[in-house]
N, CA and C of each residue as an Amber inpcrd file, in Angstrom:
protein
   540
  12.5070000   1.5470000   8.0550000  12.5440000   0.1790000   7.6840000
  11.1620000  -0.3930000   8.0010000  10.5090000  -0.9170000   6.9610000
   9.3730000  -1.4890000   7.3750000   9.5090000  -2.9390000   7.8910000
   8.3650000  -3.5020000   8.2870000   8.7470000  -4.9310000   8.8720000
   9.0190000  -5.9510000   7.7000000   8.4430000  -5.7470000   6.5250000
   8.7420000  -6.6750000   5.4610000  10.3130000  -6.5920000   5.1450000
  10.8120000  -5.2290000   4.9840000  12.1150000  -5.0930000   4.8630000
  13.1310000  -5.6120000   5.8480000  12.6320000  -5.4510000   7.0990000
  13.4060000  -5.9400000   8.1980000  13.4370000  -7.5430000   8.3040000
  12.3850000  -8.1790000   7.8400000  12.5230000  -9.6740000   7.5430000
  13.2550000 -10.0070000   6.5880000  13.1820000  -9.3530000   5.3970000
  14.1970000  -9.6390000   4.3200000  15.7520000  -9.4160000   4.7290000
  15.9370000  -8.3120000   5.4620000  17.2480000  -7.9900000   5.8910000
  17.7750000  -9.1660000   6.7600000  17.0600000  -9.4160000   7.7290000
  17.4950000 -10.5900000   8.7560000  17.6860000 -11.9070000   8.0650000
  16.7390000 -12.3310000   7.0530000  17.0020000 -13.3920000   6.5410000
  18.1370000 -13.3100000   5.3500000  18.4680000 -12.2790000   4.7790000
  19.5330000 -12.2880000   4.0040000  20.9930000 -12.3110000   4.8650000
  20.8590000 -11.5580000   6.0160000  22.0030000 -11.7440000   6.8020000
  22.1730000 -13.0090000   7.6270000  21.1230000 -14.0150000   7.4900000
  21.3410000 -15.2370000   8.0330000  22.2680000 -16.0590000   6.9670000
  22.3190000 -15.7210000   5.7480000  23.0660000 -16.4810000   4.7250000
  24.5180000 -15.9730000   4.7780000  24.9590000 -14.6430000   5.4240000
  26.1950000 -14.2670000   5.2920000  27.0480000 -14.9200000   6.4290000
  28.3780000 -14.9780000   5.9810000  29.3730000 -15.5780000   6.7030000
  29.7640000 -14.6680000   8.0420000  30.4300000 -15.1380000   9.0650000
  30.5300000 -14.5320000  10.0970000  31.6960000 -13.3260000   9.8190000
  32.6190000 -13.4390000   8.9380000  33.4830000 -12.2370000   8.7660000
  32.6460000 -11.1860000   7.9590000  31.8820000 -11.5790000   7.0800000
  30.9850000 -10.5580000   6.5890000  30.1340000  -9.8210000   7.4370000
  29.5890000 -10.5770000   8.4890000  28.6190000  -9.7900000   9.5220000
  29.5810000  -8.8980000  10.4080000  30.8260000  -9.4780000  10.6270000
  31.7210000  -8.5090000  11.4700000  32.0750000  -7.1730000  10.7410000
  32.2480000  -7.2870000   9.5410000  32.6340000  -6.1720000   8.5060000
  31.2570000  -5.2490000   8.6990000  30.1360000  -5.7260000   8.4130000
  28.9700000  -4.9120000   8.4990000  28.8300000  -4.2670000   9.7420000
  28.9110000  -5.0860000  10.8770000  28.8940000  -4.4530000  12.3220000
  29.7580000  -3.4980000  12.5710000  30.8890000  -3.3790000  12.0030000
  31.8840000  -2.4030000  12.2180000  31.8230000  -1.2720000  11.2300000
  31.0730000  -1.3250000  10.3110000  31.0910000  -0.2900000   9.2260000
  30.3230000   0.9470000   9.7630000  30.9260000   2.0640000   9.3100000
  30.2550000   3.5180000   9.6070000  28.8560000   3.5590000   9.1640000
  28.4700000   3.0160000   7.9800000  27.1520000   3.1170000   7.6200000
  26.0820000   2.2860000   8.3670000  26.5540000   1.2690000   8.8200000
  25.6470000   0.3590000   9.8330000  25.5770000   1.1210000  11.0470000
  26.5760000   1.8220000  11.6670000  26.5630000   2.4980000  13.1070000
  25.4570000   3.7700000  12.7940000  25.6580000   4.4020000  11.6870000
  24.7910000   5.6300000  11.4150000  23.3650000   5.2410000  11.1290000
  23.1670000   4.1320000  10.5530000  21.8370000   3.6730000  10.2430000
  21.2510000   3.1670000  11.6330000  21.8860000   2.4940000  12.5230000
  21.4790000   2.0710000  13.7100000  21.2210000   3.1470000  14.6200000
  22.0750000   4.1950000  14.5880000  21.8000000   5.5840000  15.3510000
  20.4540000   6.1400000  15.0670000  20.3210000   6.2050000  13.5250000
  19.0800000   6.8160000  13.0470000  17.8520000   6.2160000  13.5850000
  17.9010000   4.7130000  13.5760000  16.7570000   4.0270000  13.9750000
  16.4460000   4.1290000  15.5170000  17.5900000   4.2350000  16.2610000
  17.3090000   4.3230000  17.7250000  16.8330000   5.6820000  18.1860000
  17.1490000   6.6720000  17.2440000  16.6040000   8.1690000  17.6310000
  15.3370000   8.3260000  17.0460000  14.6830000   7.4860000  16.2830000
  13.4330000   7.5950000  15.6550000  12.3370000   7.8660000  16.5260000
  11.3310000   8.7120000  16.2260000  10.2620000   9.0680000  17.0730000
   9.1790000   8.0150000  17.0470000   9.2450000   7.1410000  15.9510000
   8.1690000   6.0620000  15.9870000   8.6980000   4.7610000  16.6070000
   7.8430000   4.4470000  17.5800000   8.3350000   3.2180000  18.3980000
   8.6520000   2.0410000  17.5980000   7.8870000   1.7180000  16.6260000
   8.0360000   0.4930000  15.8830000   9.2940000   0.4060000  15.0440000
   9.7770000   1.6430000  14.4250000  10.9680000   1.9050000  13.7940000
  12.1170000   1.6350000  14.8360000  12.0730000   2.2950000  15.9600000
  13.0980000   2.1130000  16.8940000  13.2710000   0.6600000  17.4240000
  12.0860000  -0.1050000  17.6660000  11.9420000  -1.3960000  17.8860000
  12.7310000  -2.3980000  16.9630000  12.3410000  -2.1590000  15.6600000
  13.0080000  -2.8250000  14.5150000  14.5680000  -2.5380000  14.5020000
  14.9170000  -1.4840000  14.7660000  16.4370000  -1.2230000  14.6950000
  17.1310000  -1.8230000  15.7990000  16.5290000  -1.9390000  16.9520000
  17.1860000  -2.6740000  18.1580000  17.0970000  -4.1050000  17.8160000
  16.1670000  -4.6940000  17.2100000  16.0950000  -6.0560000  16.8280000
  17.2200000  -6.4180000  15.8930000  17.4190000  -5.6330000  14.8830000
  18.3970000  -5.9030000  13.8760000  19.8440000  -5.7790000  14.5090000
  20.2280000  -4.8120000  15.4730000  21.3800000  -4.7580000  15.9980000
  21.6390000  -5.8410000  17.1140000  20.5370000  -6.2480000  17.8050000
  20.8550000  -7.2630000  18.6550000  20.9310000  -8.8270000  17.8030000
  20.2780000  -8.8970000  16.7540000  20.4080000 -10.1230000  15.9840000
  21.7120000 -10.1800000  15.5510000  22.2130000  -9.2240000  14.8390000
  23.6980000  -9.3700000  14.4380000  24.7790000  -9.5880000  15.3080000
  24.5690000  -8.9340000  16.5750000  25.5450000  -9.1660000  17.7580000
  25.3350000 -10.6080000  18.1230000  24.1850000 -11.0220000  18.1520000
  23.8930000 -12.4590000  18.6190000  24.6630000 -13.5560000  17.8380000
  24.7850000 -12.9830000  16.4690000  25.4850000 -14.0620000  15.5870000
  26.8500000 -14.0690000  15.7230000  27.3820000 -12.7000000  15.8690000
  28.9540000 -12.8270000  15.9550000  29.6530000 -12.5250000  17.2190000
  28.9180000 -11.9840000  18.2810000  29.5540000 -12.0300000  19.4530000
  29.3920000 -13.1980000  20.5060000  30.1430000 -13.2780000  21.5390000
  30.0350000 -14.2670000  22.4830000  28.8940000 -13.8150000  23.4270000
  28.4850000 -14.8020000  24.2900000  27.3770000 -14.6530000  25.3210000
  27.5850000 -13.2320000  26.1290000  28.9630000 -12.9700000  26.7110000
  29.0710000 -11.7750000  27.4210000  29.1110000 -10.6080000  26.6640000
  29.4610000 -10.5390000  25.5120000  29.8420000  -9.4180000  24.6370000
  28.5730000  -8.9390000  23.8930000  27.4840000  -9.6460000  23.8510000
  26.3150000  -9.4160000  22.8470000  25.7170000  -8.0480000  23.1890000
  25.0940000  -7.3820000  22.3540000  24.5090000  -6.0670000  22.4380000
  23.0980000  -6.5660000  22.8030000  22.6140000  -6.0260000  23.9220000
  21.2490000  -6.1160000  24.4850000  20.8210000  -4.9400000  24.9170000
  19.6170000  -4.4290000  24.5780000  19.1250000  -3.3000000  24.9010000
  18.3550000  -3.1940000  26.3080000  17.8010000  -4.4880000  26.5950000
  17.0080000  -4.7410000  27.8840000  16.0660000  -3.6870000  28.0320000
  15.1530000  -3.6120000  27.1760000  13.9040000  -2.5800000  27.3450000
  12.8160000  -3.7370000  27.2090000  11.5870000  -3.1500000  27.5450000
  10.5300000  -3.9730000  27.7420000   9.9680000  -4.7280000  26.3080000
  10.1630000  -3.8290000  25.3480000   9.8150000  -4.3580000  23.9900000
  10.7930000  -5.4610000  23.4070000  12.1210000  -5.3370000  23.8200000
  12.9290000  -6.4990000  23.3470000  12.8820000  -7.7040000  24.1390000
  12.2940000  -7.4450000  25.2270000  12.2590000  -8.8880000  26.0000000
  11.0470000  -9.4950000  25.7960000  10.1800000  -8.9850000  24.9210000
   8.9240000  -9.7130000  24.5270000   9.1370000 -10.9770000  23.7060000
   8.3320000 -12.0560000  23.7210000   8.5220000 -13.3270000  22.9600000
   8.4810000 -12.9900000  21.3660000   7.7160000 -11.9940000  21.1260000
   7.7830000 -11.6090000  19.5920000   9.0140000 -11.1360000  19.1360000
   9.7980000 -10.3310000  19.9920000  11.1010000  -9.9520000  19.6240000
  12.1850000 -10.9860000  19.3250000  11.8740000 -12.1510000  20.1610000
  12.7660000 -13.2710000  20.0170000  12.4110000 -13.9190000  18.6720000
  11.0920000 -13.8400000  18.3440000  10.8860000 -14.4370000  16.9570000
  11.6190000 -13.6760000  15.8820000  11.5880000 -12.2650000  16.0700000
  12.3430000 -11.4640000  15.0500000  13.6340000 -11.7570000  15.0060000
  14.4550000 -11.8200000  16.2030000  15.7260000 -12.1260000  16.3650000
  16.2050000 -13.4230000  15.7090000  15.3080000 -14.4830000  15.8100000
  15.5550000 -15.7540000  15.4320000  15.6270000 -15.8890000  13.8270000
  15.0800000 -14.7910000  13.0500000  15.1830000 -14.7710000  11.6710000
  16.6000000 -14.9270000  11.1180000  17.6160000 -14.4440000  11.8710000
  19.0420000 -14.4130000  11.3820000  19.5860000 -15.8820000  11.6780000
  18.8750000 -16.7730000  12.4780000  19.4480000 -18.0350000  12.6520000
  18.8890000 -19.1210000  11.6110000  17.9360000 -18.6290000  10.6890000
  17.4710000 -19.5370000   9.7490000  18.5030000 -20.1770000   8.8910000
  18.6690000 -21.3700000   8.6550000  19.6520000 -22.1970000   8.0200000
  19.0240000 -23.1360000   7.0620000  18.3590000 -22.4480000   6.0750000
  17.6450000 -23.3400000   4.8940000  18.6530000 -24.0360000   3.9290000
  18.4980000 -25.1210000   3.6230000  19.3180000 -25.5880000   2.6200000
  18.7370000 -25.2510000   1.1280000  19.7390000 -24.9810000   0.3880000
  19.3170000 -24.6770000  -1.1360000  19.6220000 -25.7040000  -1.9820000
  18.4430000 -26.3230000  -2.4740000  18.5070000 -27.4480000  -3.4770000
  18.5170000 -27.0720000  -4.8070000  19.1180000 -27.8250000  -5.7170000
  18.8340000 -27.7560000  -7.1920000  17.6400000 -27.8080000  -7.5950000
  17.2300000 -26.8540000  -8.6450000  15.9990000 -26.8140000  -9.2000000
  15.5680000 -28.1650000  -9.9080000  16.6870000 -28.9900000 -10.4380000
  16.3890000 -30.1040000 -11.1080000  15.4590000 -31.1100000 -10.3630000
  15.7450000 -31.0540000  -8.9220000  15.0130000 -31.9650000  -8.1690000
  13.3560000 -31.7300000  -8.1810000  13.0970000 -30.4090000  -8.4300000
  11.6270000 -30.1300000  -8.5890000  10.9270000 -30.2370000  -9.8140000
  11.8350000 -30.6730000 -10.8870000  11.2330000 -30.9250000 -12.2820000
  10.3260000 -32.1830000 -12.2870000  10.5040000 -33.1920000 -11.2840000
   9.8440000 -34.4140000 -11.2370000   8.6120000 -34.1740000 -10.8660000
   8.0430000 -33.1470000 -10.4270000   6.3730000 -33.0560000 -10.1340000
   6.4370000 -32.6790000  -8.5900000   5.2590000 -33.2540000  -8.0900000
   5.0130000 -33.1420000  -6.6970000   6.0000000 -33.8120000  -5.8130000
   6.6070000 -33.1860000  -4.8690000   7.7180000 -33.6750000  -4.0420000
   6.9440000 -34.6780000  -2.9610000   5.7710000 -34.1100000  -2.2740000
   5.0520000 -34.9310000  -1.4000000   3.7370000 -34.9360000  -1.5850000
   2.9280000 -36.0870000  -1.7410000   1.6570000 -36.1930000  -2.0510000
   0.7880000 -35.9410000  -0.6990000  -0.1510000 -35.3100000  -0.9530000
  -1.1560000 -35.1430000   0.2950000  -1.8930000 -36.3560000   0.3700000
  -1.8610000 -36.7740000   1.5340000  -2.7330000 -38.1160000   1.8320000
  -4.1210000 -38.0080000   2.2580000  -4.2730000 -36.7940000   2.9260000
  -5.7360000 -36.6370000   3.4400000  -6.5190000 -35.8450000   2.3950000
  -7.6690000 -36.3800000   2.2180000  -8.5660000 -35.5610000   1.2500000
  -9.3430000 -34.6500000   2.0460000  -9.4470000 -33.4580000   1.5220000
 -10.2690000 -32.4560000   2.1220000 -11.6820000 -32.6730000   2.1620000
 -12.2820000 -32.7580000   3.2700000 -13.7270000 -32.8510000   3.4240000
 -14.5370000 -31.6380000   3.3260000 -15.3090000 -31.4890000   2.3390000
 -15.9040000 -30.1760000   2.1000000 -17.2000000 -30.2670000   2.9560000
 -17.2590000 -29.1470000   3.7230000 -18.3350000 -29.0150000   4.7120000
 -19.2360000 -27.9410000   4.0730000 -20.5150000 -28.2360000   3.9740000
 -21.3950000 -27.2840000   3.4980000 -21.9580000 -26.3600000   4.7170000
 -21.9790000 -25.0990000   4.5440000 -22.3970000 -24.1380000   5.7090000
 -23.8810000 -24.4060000   5.9620000 -24.0760000 -24.5600000   7.1870000
 -25.4960000 -24.6900000   7.7590000 -26.0550000 -23.2970000   7.9030000
 -27.2820000 -23.0250000   7.2380000 -27.9050000 -21.8590000   7.3310000
 -29.2510000 -21.9940000   7.9750000 -29.3850000 -21.1210000   9.1940000
 -30.6500000 -21.1750000   9.8150000 -31.5640000 -20.1400000   9.1870000
 -32.8270000 -20.4860000   9.2250000 -33.8250000 -19.3810000   8.7100000
 -33.8090000 -18.2090000   9.5710000 -33.9150000 -17.1300000   9.0700000
 -34.0120000 -15.8980000   9.9850000 -35.3910000 -15.8550000  10.3850000
 -35.5050000 -15.0440000  11.5590000 -36.8180000 -14.7940000  12.0120000
 -37.6730000 -13.9340000  11.1520000 -38.9060000 -14.3190000  11.0620000
 -39.7990000 -13.4470000  10.2740000 -40.3230000 -12.2740000  11.1220000
 -40.1490000 -11.0590000  10.4430000 -40.4120000  -9.7930000  11.2450000
 -41.7120000  -9.4840000  10.4750000 -42.8310000  -9.3510000  11.3450000
 -44.1190000  -8.8520000  10.7600000 -44.1130000  -7.3450000  10.3470000
 -44.5210000  -7.2270000   9.1550000 -44.6150000  -5.9180000   8.4760000
 -45.8250000  -5.2110000   8.7300000 -45.9580000  -3.8710000   9.3180000
 -47.1410000  -3.1390000   9.5950000 -47.7090000  -2.7360000   8.3860000
 -48.9440000  -2.5720000   8.4000000 -49.6870000  -2.0270000   7.2690000
 -49.2370000  -0.5600000   6.9710000 -49.2720000  -0.0960000   5.8650000
 -48.8680000   1.0810000   5.3300000 -49.5410000   2.2470000   5.9890000
 -50.8630000   2.0220000   6.3550000 -51.5140000   3.2480000   7.0820000
 -51.1800000   3.2650000   8.5600000 -50.7800000   2.3860000   9.1840000
 -50.4960000   2.4710000  10.6540000 -48.9210000   2.4740000  10.7930000
 -48.0290000   2.4030000   9.8690000 -46.6040000   2.4860000   9.7290000
 -46.2210000   3.7430000  10.5780000 -46.6090000   5.0840000   9.9500000
 -46.0800000   6.1330000  10.3560000 -47.0470000   7.0660000  11.3910000
 -47.7150000   6.2750000  12.0520000 -48.6920000   7.0390000  13.0440000
 -47.8650000   7.6940000  14.1150000 -46.8910000   7.1230000  14.7070000
 -46.1830000   7.7580000  15.9610000 -45.2230000   9.0230000  15.3760000
 -44.9460000   9.0440000  14.1200000 -44.2150000  10.1360000  13.5850000
 -44.7870000  11.4250000  13.4340000 -44.1430000  12.5370000  14.0270000
 -44.7190000  13.8360000  13.8180000 -44.6200000  14.3250000  12.3250000
 -45.6100000  15.1110000  11.7130000 -45.5980000  15.4460000  10.3670000
 -45.0900000  17.0000000  10.4900000 -44.3640000  17.2940000   9.4560000
 -43.8950000  18.8110000   9.3070000 -44.3230000  19.3720000   8.0210000
 -44.6500000  20.6310000   8.0060000 -45.0740000  21.2390000   6.7840000
 -43.8870000  21.3130000   5.7860000 -44.3790000  21.2360000   4.6210000
 -43.3320000  21.5040000   3.3590000 -43.0700000  22.9450000   3.2970000
 -41.8200000  23.1130000   3.2640000 -41.3810000  24.6130000   3.3720000
 -41.6590000  25.1850000   1.9460000 -42.0870000  26.4820000   1.8720000
 -42.3140000  27.2860000   0.6150000 -41.0500000  27.4180000  -0.2430000
 -40.0320000  27.8680000   0.5850000 -38.8130000  28.0340000  -0.1580000
 -37.7500000  27.8820000   0.8450000 -36.4240000  27.6800000   0.2950000
 -35.2660000  27.2750000   1.1310000 -34.2170000  28.1430000   0.7890000
 -33.8630000  29.1140000   1.8490000 -32.9930000  30.1590000   1.5020000
 -31.5220000  29.5290000   1.0760000 -31.0890000  28.4040000   1.5940000
 -29.7140000  27.9390000   1.2340000 -29.9440000  27.3530000  -0.1750000
 -30.9040000  26.9380000  -0.6190000 -30.9290000  26.3620000  -2.0540000
 -30.7470000  27.6380000  -2.9870000 -31.2870000  28.7640000  -2.7630000
 -31.3170000  29.9180000  -3.7270000 -29.8770000  30.3370000  -3.8920000
 -28.9160000  30.0830000  -3.1770000 -27.5260000  30.5290000  -3.5070000
 -27.0320000  29.5320000  -4.6020000 -27.3590000  28.4450000  -4.7990000
 -26.9630000  27.5660000  -5.9140000 -27.7780000  27.5580000  -7.0320000
 -28.8330000  28.3180000  -7.1160000 -29.6790000  28.3750000  -8.2990000
 -29.1220000  29.3830000  -9.1790000 -28.8350000  28.9310000 -10.4180000
 -28.0280000  29.7000000 -11.3830000 -28.9430000  30.9200000 -11.9960000
 -30.1890000  30.6910000 -11.9180000 -31.1980000  31.6600000 -12.4690000
 -31.2970000  32.8560000 -11.4940000 -30.9770000  32.6170000 -10.1600000
 -31.2320000  33.7220000  -9.2750000 -29.8510000  34.4440000  -9.0780000
 -28.6840000  34.0650000  -9.6110000 -27.4480000  34.6720000  -9.3180000
 -27.3020000  35.9010000 -10.2200000 -26.9430000  37.0850000  -9.7260000
 -26.8340000  38.3240000 -10.4350000 -25.4430000  38.4100000 -11.1510000
 -25.4560000  38.7010000 -12.3450000 -24.2110000  38.6680000 -13.0920000
 -23.8650000  40.0120000 -13.5650000 -24.0160000  41.0860000 -12.8220000
 -23.7260000  42.4010000 -13.0890000 -22.3370000  42.5820000 -12.9250000
 -21.7650000  43.1970000 -13.7790000 -20.2830000  43.5110000 -13.6550000
 -19.9330000  44.6850000 -12.6870000 -19.2550000  44.4960000 -11.9540000
 -18.8160000  45.6000000 -10.9020000 -17.5950000  46.4110000 -11.2840000
 -17.8290000  47.7390000 -11.4990000 -16.7600000  48.5250000 -11.9590000
 -15.6180000  48.5890000 -10.8480000 -14.3370000  48.9050000 -11.3830000
 -13.2010000  48.8010000 -10.4140000 -13.1570000  50.1660000 -10.0040000
 -12.9550000  50.2970000  -8.6980000 -12.8650000  51.7580000  -8.0270000
 -11.5660000  52.3570000  -8.5020000 -11.5430000  53.6930000  -8.5870000
 -10.4210000  54.4500000  -9.0260000 -10.0300000  55.3850000  -7.9610000
  -8.7100000  55.2540000  -7.5260000  -8.1650000  55.9390000  -6.4170000
  -7.3840000  57.1800000  -7.0320000  -7.3520000  58.3300000  -6.5760000
  -6.4320000  59.3860000  -6.8830000  -5.5010000  59.6070000  -5.7670000
  -4.3430000  59.8780000  -6.1750000  -3.3410000  60.1950000  -5.1730000
  -2.7820000  61.5500000  -5.0660000  -2.8250000  62.2820000  -3.9760000
  -2.4310000  63.6780000  -3.8880000  -0.9010000  63.8100000  -4.1120000
  -0.3070000  62.8100000  -4.2280000   1.1510000  62.5570000  -4.3560000
   1.6250000  62.2320000  -5.7440000   2.6960000  62.8060000  -6.2800000
   3.2100000  62.4410000  -7.5580000   4.5970000  61.7450000  -7.2460000
   4.8670000  60.6940000  -7.8880000   6.0460000  59.9400000  -7.7650000
   7.0020000  60.5010000  -8.9330000   8.0090000  61.0270000  -8.6690000
   8.9410000  61.5430000  -9.5780000  10.1550000  60.5370000  -9.6430000
  10.1990000  59.9790000 -10.7890000  11.4230000  59.1220000 -11.1960000
  12.4300000  59.8370000 -12.0300000  13.8360000  59.9070000 -11.5670000
  14.8110000  60.6810000 -12.1110000  14.9530000  60.1620000 -13.6040000
  14.9440000  61.3630000 -14.4720000  15.1100000  61.0210000 -16.0240000
  13.7020000  61.1550000 -16.6830000  12.5490000  61.3280000 -15.9600000
  11.1730000  61.5240000 -16.4000000  10.8120000  62.8260000 -16.1230000
   9.6870000  63.2940000 -16.9560000   9.1270000  64.6100000 -16.6770000
   7.5900000  64.3780000 -16.3110000   6.9800000  65.2600000 -15.5960000
   5.6700000  65.2490000 -15.2250000   4.9130000  66.2880000 -15.9910000
   3.8010000  65.7820000 -16.6420000   2.9960000  66.8870000 -17.3260000
   1.5460000  66.6480000 -16.8320000   1.1080000  67.7500000 -16.8680000
  -0.3660000  67.8640000 -16.3890000  -1.3710000  68.4440000 -17.3400000
Protein backbone atom coordinates (compact mmCIF):
# COMPACT_ATOMS: atom_id res chain seq x y z
CA UNK A 1 0.00 0.00 0.00
CA UNK A 2 1.64 3.22 -1.03
CA UNK A 3 1.24 6.38 0.97
CA UNK A 4 -1.20 7.89 -1.52
CA UNK A 5 -3.37 4.76 -1.42
CA UNK A 6 -3.26 4.75 2.37
CA UNK A 7 -4.42 8.36 2.43
CA UNK A 8 -7.27 7.57 0.05
CA UNK A 9 -8.24 4.51 2.06
CA UNK A 10 -8.35 6.43 5.34
CA UNK A 11 -10.30 9.30 3.75
CA UNK A 12 -12.77 6.83 2.22
CA UNK A 13 -13.16 5.07 5.56
CA UNK A 14 -13.89 8.43 7.20
CA UNK A 15 -17.11 8.55 5.14
CA UNK A 16 -18.16 5.02 6.19
CA UNK A 17 -20.71 4.52 8.95
CA UNK A 18 -19.78 2.69 12.16
CA UNK A 19 -21.62 -0.56 11.25
CA UNK A 20 -19.72 -0.69 7.94
CA UNK A 21 -16.42 -0.13 9.73
CA UNK A 22 -17.23 -2.92 12.22
CA UNK A 23 -18.01 -5.24 9.32
CA UNK A 24 -14.69 -4.36 7.63
CA UNK A 25 -12.79 -4.77 10.91
CA UNK A 26 -14.23 -8.25 11.44
CA UNK A 27 -13.81 -9.48 7.84
CA UNK A 28 -11.25 -12.21 7.05
CA UNK A 29 -9.99 -10.19 4.08
CA UNK A 30 -9.13 -7.24 6.32
CA UNK A 31 -7.44 -9.48 8.88
CA UNK A 32 -5.40 -11.25 6.19
CA UNK A 33 -4.37 -7.92 4.66
CA UNK A 34 -3.40 -6.55 8.07
CA UNK A 35 -1.39 -9.69 8.80
CA UNK A 36 0.43 -9.31 5.46
CA UNK A 37 1.25 -5.66 6.21
CA UNK A 38 2.52 -6.42 9.71
CA UNK A 39 4.78 -9.20 8.42
CA UNK A 40 6.19 -7.07 5.57
CA UNK A 41 9.95 -6.65 5.45
CA UNK A 42 9.69 -2.98 4.41
CA UNK A 43 9.34 -0.72 7.45
CA UNK A 44 7.13 1.85 5.71
CA UNK A 45 4.60 -0.76 4.59
CA UNK A 46 4.48 -2.22 8.10
CA UNK A 47 4.03 1.30 9.53
CA UNK A 48 1.14 2.12 7.18
CA UNK A 49 -0.56 -1.18 8.01
CA UNK A 50 -0.37 -0.38 11.73
CA UNK A 51 -1.74 3.12 11.09
CA UNK A 52 -4.78 1.82 9.17
CA UNK A 53 -5.51 -0.79 11.85
CA UNK A 54 -5.21 1.75 14.68
CA UNK A 55 -7.32 4.30 12.79
CA UNK A 56 -10.20 1.90 12.20
CA UNK A 57 -10.04 0.66 15.79
CA UNK A 58 -9.99 4.27 17.00
CA UNK A 59 -13.19 4.98 15.09
CA UNK A 60 -15.21 1.98 16.32
CA UNK A 61 -13.78 0.85 19.66
CA UNK A 62 -13.92 2.41 23.10
CA UNK A 63 -10.80 3.92 24.66
CA UNK A 64 -10.03 0.73 26.62
CA UNK A 65 -10.53 -1.63 23.67
CA UNK A 66 -8.62 0.31 21.00
CA UNK A 67 -5.91 -1.45 19.06
CA UNK A 68 -2.57 0.18 19.85
CA UNK A 69 0.76 -1.20 18.71
CA UNK A 70 2.79 1.03 21.04
CA UNK A 71 5.96 1.02 18.98
CA UNK A 72 8.24 3.98 18.41
CA UNK A 73 6.93 4.66 14.89
CA UNK A 74 3.25 4.80 15.90
CA UNK A 75 3.92 7.16 18.82
CA UNK A 76 5.42 9.75 16.47
CA UNK A 77 3.41 12.97 15.78
CA UNK A 78 3.33 12.16 12.06
CA UNK A 79 1.59 8.89 12.88
CA UNK A 80 -1.14 10.88 14.63
CA UNK A 81 -1.57 12.96 11.47
CA UNK A 82 -2.04 9.75 9.51
CA UNK A 83 -4.56 8.36 12.01
CA UNK A 84 -6.50 11.63 12.02
CA UNK A 85 -7.35 11.21 8.32
CA UNK A 86 -10.14 8.82 9.33
CA UNK A 87 -11.68 11.60 11.45
CA UNK A 88 -12.09 14.02 8.54
CA UNK A 89 -15.71 15.14 8.40
CA UNK A 90 -16.10 17.35 5.34
CA UNK A 91 -19.50 18.46 4.23
CA UNK A 92 -20.46 17.78 0.66
CA UNK A 93 -22.19 20.73 -0.96
CA UNK A 94 -24.22 20.66 -4.15
CA UNK A 95 -22.41 21.74 -7.30
CA UNK A 96 -25.09 24.36 -8.03
CA UNK A 97 -23.55 26.62 -5.39
CA UNK A 98 -20.26 26.66 -7.30
CA UNK A 99 -21.86 27.77 -10.57
CA UNK A 100 -22.10 31.38 -9.37
CA UNK A 101 -18.35 31.93 -9.78
CA UNK A 102 -15.79 32.75 -7.15
CA UNK A 103 -16.91 31.80 -3.67
CA UNK A 104 -14.48 34.04 -1.79
CA UNK A 105 -12.66 36.93 -3.35
CA UNK A 106 -9.00 37.41 -2.55
CA UNK A 107 -8.55 40.77 -0.79
CA UNK A 108 -4.78 40.97 -0.73
CA UNK A 109 -3.02 41.75 -3.96
CA UNK A 110 0.12 39.85 -4.56
CA UNK A 111 3.13 42.13 -4.53
CA UNK A 112 5.59 41.04 -7.13
CA UNK A 113 9.13 41.27 -5.93
CA UNK A 114 11.87 41.39 -8.47
CA UNK A 115 14.85 39.24 -7.64
CA UNK A 116 17.94 41.19 -6.75
CA UNK A 117 20.99 40.14 -8.70
CA UNK A 118 24.42 40.98 -7.50
CA UNK A 119 27.19 41.17 -10.07
CA UNK A 120 29.56 38.26 -9.96
CA UNK A 121 33.20 38.77 -9.16
CA UNK A 122 35.38 39.24 -12.17
CA UNK A 123 37.95 36.49 -12.51
CA UNK A 124 41.09 37.58 -14.31
CA UNK A 125 41.83 35.42 -17.33
CA UNK A 126 45.46 34.47 -17.83
CA UNK A 127 47.07 34.93 -21.19
CA UNK A 128 47.13 31.85 -23.40
CA UNK A 129 50.89 31.53 -23.35
CA UNK A 130 51.14 31.41 -19.55
CA UNK A 131 47.98 29.35 -18.91
CA UNK A 132 49.53 25.87 -19.25
CA UNK A 133 53.02 26.51 -17.91
CA UNK A 134 52.59 24.44 -14.71
CA UNK A 135 51.11 21.41 -16.53
CA UNK A 136 53.44 18.64 -17.68
CA UNK A 137 53.46 17.77 -21.37
CA UNK A 138 53.17 14.19 -22.57
CA UNK A 139 54.23 12.82 -25.95
CA UNK A 140 51.49 11.83 -28.40
CA UNK A 141 51.35 8.02 -28.69
CA UNK A 142 52.18 6.54 -32.09
CA UNK A 143 49.50 3.84 -31.82
CA UNK A 144 47.07 2.74 -29.20
CA UNK A 145 46.67 -1.03 -28.76
CA UNK A 146 43.14 -0.69 -27.34
CA UNK A 147 41.89 1.17 -30.41
CA UNK A 148 43.12 -1.52 -32.80
CA UNK A 149 40.48 -3.96 -31.47
CA UNK A 150 37.70 -1.70 -32.67
CA UNK A 151 39.23 -0.90 -36.07
CA UNK A 152 37.25 -2.88 -38.71
CA UNK A 153 40.13 -2.74 -41.21
CA UNK A 154 42.40 -4.65 -38.83
CA UNK A 155 39.94 -7.42 -37.88
CA UNK A 156 40.68 -10.78 -39.51
CA UNK A 157 37.63 -12.28 -41.22
CA UNK A 158 39.09 -15.72 -41.98
CA UNK A 159 36.61 -18.53 -41.57
CA UNK A 160 37.73 -21.14 -39.06
CA UNK A 161 36.97 -24.70 -40.03
CA UNK A 162 35.04 -26.83 -37.59
CA UNK A 163 37.14 -29.59 -36.00
CA UNK A 164 36.12 -33.18 -36.75
CA UNK A 165 36.20 -35.82 -34.07
CA UNK A 166 36.27 -39.52 -34.76
CA UNK A 167 34.94 -41.94 -32.23
CA UNK A 168 36.39 -45.43 -31.85
CA UNK A 169 32.97 -46.59 -30.62
CA UNK A 170 29.91 -47.17 -32.71
CA UNK A 171 26.42 -46.73 -31.33
CA UNK A 172 24.12 -49.46 -32.42
CA UNK A 173 20.45 -48.70 -32.38
CA UNK A 174 18.10 -51.69 -32.54
CA UNK A 175 16.54 -52.04 -35.96
CA UNK A 176 19.43 -50.33 -37.81
CA UNK A 177 22.47 -51.80 -39.49
CA UNK A 178 26.07 -50.59 -39.54
CA UNK A 179 27.86 -50.46 -42.88
CA UNK A 180 31.49 -49.62 -43.32
